[in-house]
Each structure stands twice: as structure tokens, then as C-alpha cells.
N, C-alpha and C positions, 0 to 999 in steps of 0.2 A: 756435643752432638744433640743432647736434649734441648739445648737452647735453639738450635737450628730447626729441629722438628716442631717445637712449639710455635716458632715464627711461621713455618710453612703451614701449620694447622690454622693459624690466625689469618693468613693470607687467603687460604682456601675458603675459610668461613666468610671473609669479607667479599670475595668474588661471588660466592654462592648467594649471599644476601643482595648484592648489587644486581645479579641476574634475576633474582626473584622480584626485586622492586621494579626493574624494567619491564618484566613480563606482566606484573600487576598493573602498572600504569597503562600499558598497551591494551590489556583486556578491558580496563575501565573506559578508555577512549572508544573502543569498539562498541562496548555496551551502551555508552551514552549516545553514540552516533545513531545506532539503530533504535534505541528506545525513545530518544528525543524526537526522531523523525516520525515514529509511530504516534507519539503523543501530539505532536504538531498537527498531523493529519486528522487524528481523532477529534481534537479540539475544533479544528476548522469545520469538519463535517457537522459537529454538534451545533456550532455557532451559526452555520448556514441554515440548518433546520430551524433554529430558534428565531433568527431574523426573518425568515420566510413566514413563520407562523405569527410572530408578534407585530412586525412592522409591515402589514399588508398594504398600508396606504403609501409607503415609500417605494421609490423605484430607482434603479440604476446606481448612480454614484452615491446617493444618500444611503442606500442599503449597504453598499460596499464599505462606506465609511463606518457605519454602525457595526458591521461584522468585523472590520479590522480593529476597531476600538475594543470591542468585547473580547475578541480572540487574543489580542496583545495583553489585555489585563489578566486573562486567565493564564496565559503562558508565563507571564511575569510572576504570578502567584506560585507557579511550579518552579520558578527559578530558571526558566528557559528563555533565552534571548533570541530574537528573530529579526531579520531585516525586513524592511517594508516591502521590498521586491519579492522576497520569499513568501511573505504573508499574503500578498496579492495573488501570487501564483497558486498557493494552497487553497485560498478561498475560491478562486475562479475554478479550480479543478473540482472542488466540492460542489459548487453550484452546477457545474456541468454534469456531475454524477447525479445530483439531486434532480435536475431537470430530465436527465436521461432515464431515470427510473420511473418517471411518470409519463413519459411519452408513449404514444400508441404506435404499434408496429405499422410500417407502411405496407399497404396492399397494392400490388401492381394493377394497372388499369386493365379493364376487360378486353380491350382491343388488341392485346398481344397474342401472337400465334403460339399455340402449344406445340412445341417441337419434340416433347417427350413422347415416347411410344406408350400407348395405353394398353393395359393388360386386363384380361377378364379374370376377376377374382375366383369364379367357379372353376375355371380352367386350372388355375394355380393350385387350388385346394384339392383337386381330384388327381393330381399327379402322383405317381408312385414314389415312395420314399426309399426304394431299394437302392443300394449303392451301384455305381456304374461298373460294368464289367469290361474287362479288357477286350478290345476289338482285335480280331485276327485278320 
């Protein structure tokens, strides 16, 4: 009976370690997925700012090529591998965000009709602040 219980204890221990190892690898995959994506986005944003500041004389494809080269080098230093398509997408998204943060808000033309009702500010400020009473 002692032999059987020792085998059962060993089997339970092996199952417990197998479940713990599986959960650990799944947690590591999830962590790497989210952290790697954030690192990729951060590196691309930084590289876009760098390229826009340093290579002012370059335009279009040349800037994209420089940004891709710089970003892929930095990501490889981190041990993060990225496809060319993903890198282009992240850089273009960073460029769009970069350009959007410096764009001016659009002002509608003056010839549009104002359909909103205008209020007199003095009339609003002089209104009573008493609660409404039930009407009978």
C-alpha cells in the first residue's frame, strides 16, 4: 500500500509540474506578445521623429527606407524580429500620428448658416436656481 501511495504522490507531483510549466509558457507568450507590440510601436514612433528631424532634405521613399533600416536595427538589438510589411505599417501609422499632431484644426467657412439657437447669456445667468415644483 505504501508503494502505491508513493507512486500516486509522484504522479500528482508530475501532473502539477506539467500544468505549472504549461501555464508559465502561456503567460510568457502573452507577455511577449503585448510587450513586443508596445516596443515595436514605441521604436517606430521614435524613429519617425528622428528621421523627420535629421533627414529634412529626404522625401517619401528615401525617408521610409531610412526609417525602416533604423527601426529594424534597433528592434534586432532588442531581439525582436519583425516582417517588412509590419514594419511599414507601424512606420506609416507613426508618420500619420506625427503629422496629425502638428496639423491645424479645420475652421468651417463663414458662408455656412448657423442653425443653432442663440441664447442671451444675461438671461441665462439671471434665472432662478430654485428646484422645479410639482404642477397640479
